[in-house]
C-alpha positions, 0 to 999 in steps of 0.5 A: 750851240756855240761850243767848240764841241758842238759838232762832235756832239751833234754828229753823235747825237744825230746818229743815235736818235730814235726818231730822226724825222727832222733829218732831211733825208729826201734832200738828195734825189735821183736827179741830184745823183745823176748830176753828181756822177760826172764829178765822182768820175772826174774826182776818181780819175784825177786821184788815180792819174796822180798814182805812179804805177811803178811805186807802192801806194796806200789805197787809203791815201787816194780815197782819203775823206779829205779829198773833194768828194761829191758829198762836200759839193752838196753843201760847200767846199769844206776841208776836213783836217781832223782825221786822226787827231785827238778830240782836244786838238780838233776843237779849233777845226770844229769851231772853224767848221761851224763858223763856215757853215753859219756863213754859208747858210747866211749867204745861201739865204741871201742868194738861193741856189737852184733847189733842184740842184743845191741841197743847202737851198732845199734844206733852207726852203723846204721841199715845197710841200711841207714849208711854212707857206703851206702850214708846215714847218721849216727846219730851225737854225739848229736843225739846219746845222744838224743836217749840214753836219750830218750830210758832211760827216755821215759818209766820209769814213764809211765810203773810204772804208767801203773802197778799201774793204773792196780792194782787200776783199778781192785780193783775198778772193782771187776767183771773185776778182777774176770774175769781176774783171771779166764782167767789166771787160764783157760789159765795157760797151754796155754802161747799164749792164756794167753799172748793175754789175758794179752795184751788185759787187759793191752791195756784196762787199757791204754785206761781207765787210760792212763799213758800219758794224754797229747800230743803236736802237731803243725798244719802243715797247716791251719785247722778247728777242731770242729769249731775252726780255727787253723792257720798253726803253731798253737801249740795244746795240745791233751788229749788222756785221753778224746779221749780214752773215746769217746763214738762214738768210744768205747762202755761203755767207762767208764766201763772196758772190758778186752776183748775189741777187737779192742781197738783203744786207743791212749795211745801210740800215732799214726803215726810218733808220735807213742811211740817207746817203745810200744811193750816193755811197753806191754811186761813189763805190761803183765808180771808184772800184770800176775805175781803179780796176780798169787802171790797175787791174793787176794790183797786188798787196805789197804788205799785210793790210792793217785794220783800223781796230775800231768796233763800229767802223770797219776799215783799214788804217793801211792797205799798201798795194803794188800797182 
């Protein structure tokens, strides 16, 4: 796995795997997320503090994947410099990133961190219950790099799109925006209630504007779905965006209900294919959205937002606001 295209191919192959049991999805725990919350808050505050409220600004620039999001801190400070570049021109960055990860892994093997706080150390050492000392298996060198790449890449664009989608959606539905702002004001001295309010709002945004619209599965046995026969082994593309607006599941599916509960959306997938970073995505989403509305409660679109025009990932190439 020394080719420059390895990282791009790996990300695609990992996300398309039917059996992802070798992905260390338990590498982030509730304790990890609690420790990351101050970093998420500080990062968001810094980005918003830099914004001049007298100028037009594109919200995508503030929450760009290139900024030091907590996901990077789980493994190490990687600078993502490939956004918007053609595949051919990205190869030097892929090579550089792969070399960086190998160096970082070697350093962590020599000088392990606290496995309760350092995800890379936990990936190297195992979870203590399924490692070589107990007769289990540790990740191979290739699987370890797979997991590093997966953690670094899987949520970058989707979390950025979540925040942009939320702010545009609220502009398109001013009653929902007013309701959320009133709720934030009413719960300003009740952190638990405010967290629940923002979590439900984030989940409703994910339902209506899922950052990831499509998923891939393989039929493990012959089955009929909607009157269509699918032989065993059939590759199927699922549309989460359509499922999330199923009127048989959601009342008034085309209208935002920021207090919707339960909200059985599929933006994070389900079962063994459920998103490994769903808790971190919710954490980032609610902190970014809450802090933005607290600082720029009167924000307005200054020009029509421009969609990214991609089938799988739903977001905006540009979303200019007057703040």
